C-alpha positions as CSV (number, residue, x, y, z in Angstrom):
1,M,-33.1,91.2,273.5
2,F,-29.6,90.7,275.2
3,F,-27.8,90.7,272.0
4,S,-29.9,93.1,270.1
5,G,-28.1,94.8,267.1
6,L,-24.9,92.6,267.6
7,D,-25.6,89.2,265.7
8,D,-28.6,87.7,264.4
9,R,-27.2,84.3,265.2
10,A,-26.0,85.0,268.8
11,I,-28.2,84.0,271.8
12,A,-27.6,84.2,275.4
13,I,-28.4,81.1,278.0
14,A,-29.4,81.4,281.4
15,D,-27.4,79.3,283.7
16,P,-28.6,79.8,287.3
17,D,-27.1,76.3,288.3
18,G,-23.6,77.1,287.3
19,E,-23.4,73.8,284.9
20,L,-22.1,75.6,282.0
21,Y,-19.8,77.8,284.0
22,R,-18.3,74.4,285.8
23,A,-18.1,72.7,282.2
24,F,-16.2,75.8,280.3
25,A,-14.1,76.5,283.4
26,I,-15.4,80.0,283.6
27,E,-13.5,81.5,286.2
28,R,-14.6,83.3,289.6
29,G,-12.9,86.7,290.7
30,G,-12.1,87.5,294.0
31,W,-12.1,91.3,295.8
32,R,-9.6,92.8,293.4
33,E,-11.4,91.2,290.3
34,M,-15.1,92.4,291.2
35,F,-14.3,95.7,293.2
36,G,-10.8,97.0,292.2
37,V,-9.8,99.9,290.4
38,R,-10.4,98.7,287.0
39,S,-13.8,97.3,287.7
40,W,-14.6,100.7,289.5
41,L,-13.3,102.6,286.5
42,A,-15.3,100.5,284.2
43,G,-18.4,101.1,286.3
44,L,-18.3,104.4,285.9
45,R,-17.6,104.5,282.3
46,A,-20.9,102.6,282.1
47,A,-23.0,104.9,284.1
48,R,-21.9,107.8,282.1
49,K,-23.8,106.1,279.1
50,G,-26.7,105.0,281.3
51,H,-25.7,101.5,281.9
52,L,-26.3,100.7,285.8
53,I,-26.0,97.3,287.7
54,N,-29.1,95.7,287.7
55,R,-30.3,92.6,289.8
56,K,-27.7,89.8,289.3
57,I,-28.8,86.4,288.6
58,G,-26.8,83.1,289.3
59,D,-23.4,83.5,290.9
60,P,-22.3,87.1,291.1
61,W,-18.4,86.2,291.4
62,T,-18.3,84.9,288.0
63,L,-16.0,86.9,285.8
64,P,-17.5,88.1,282.1
65,T,-17.0,85.6,279.7
66,V,-18.3,84.9,276.0
67,I,-17.8,81.5,274.6
68,A,-18.8,81.6,270.6
69,V,-19.9,77.7,269.9
70,E,-20.8,76.6,266.0
71,D,-22.0,73.1,265.5
72,G,-21.1,71.8,268.9
73,V,-17.5,73.3,268.6
74,I,-15.8,76.5,270.2
75,V,-14.8,78.7,267.5
76,G,-14.0,81.8,269.9
77,E,-13.6,83.1,273.4
78,F,-13.5,85.7,275.5
79,R,-12.4,85.5,279.1
80,G,-12.7,88.7,281.3
81,E,-9.7,89.9,284.2
82,H,-12.1,92.0,286.0
83,A,-16.0,92.5,286.7
84,G,-15.8,95.5,284.0
85,H,-13.2,93.5,281.4
86,H,-16.1,93.0,278.7
87,P,-15.2,91.6,275.0
88,D,-15.3,94.0,271.7
89,I,-17.6,91.7,270.3
90,G,-17.3,93.0,266.7
91,Q,-13.5,91.9,267.1
92,L,-14.6,88.5,268.5
93,L,-17.2,87.9,265.7
94,A,-14.5,89.2,263.0
95,E,-12.1,86.5,264.4
96,V,-14.6,83.9,264.4
97,E,-15.4,84.6,260.8
98,V,-11.6,84.4,259.9
99,S,-11.5,80.8,261.8
100,A,-14.3,79.5,259.7
C-alpha cells in the first residue's frame, strides 16, 4: 500500500487522465525541476535507502503534490518545487490536526 504505516485515513488516487491535476492546478516541472542538481541529489539519497525509479504512470512532468481533503474541504497541502522535493508527512498530518 502506498501510504502503509503513515496514516490509516490516507488513500492514494490514480489520475492517469490528469483531471485532478488540472482541478487542483498541480504544476508541471521543466528540465531544471526534473533534472536539476536538487533532483539528482534527492535521487541519490533515495537510492541509498533502496528506493529506485519505477515506471511512471500518468504525466511524468508533474511536480510532487499532496493534498489533504476531509469532508470535501482542503485542509492541508504540499506542493513540491522539484522532482525530488517530498513532504514531511508527519509535519503535514500535524498541521492538518491543528487546523481541525
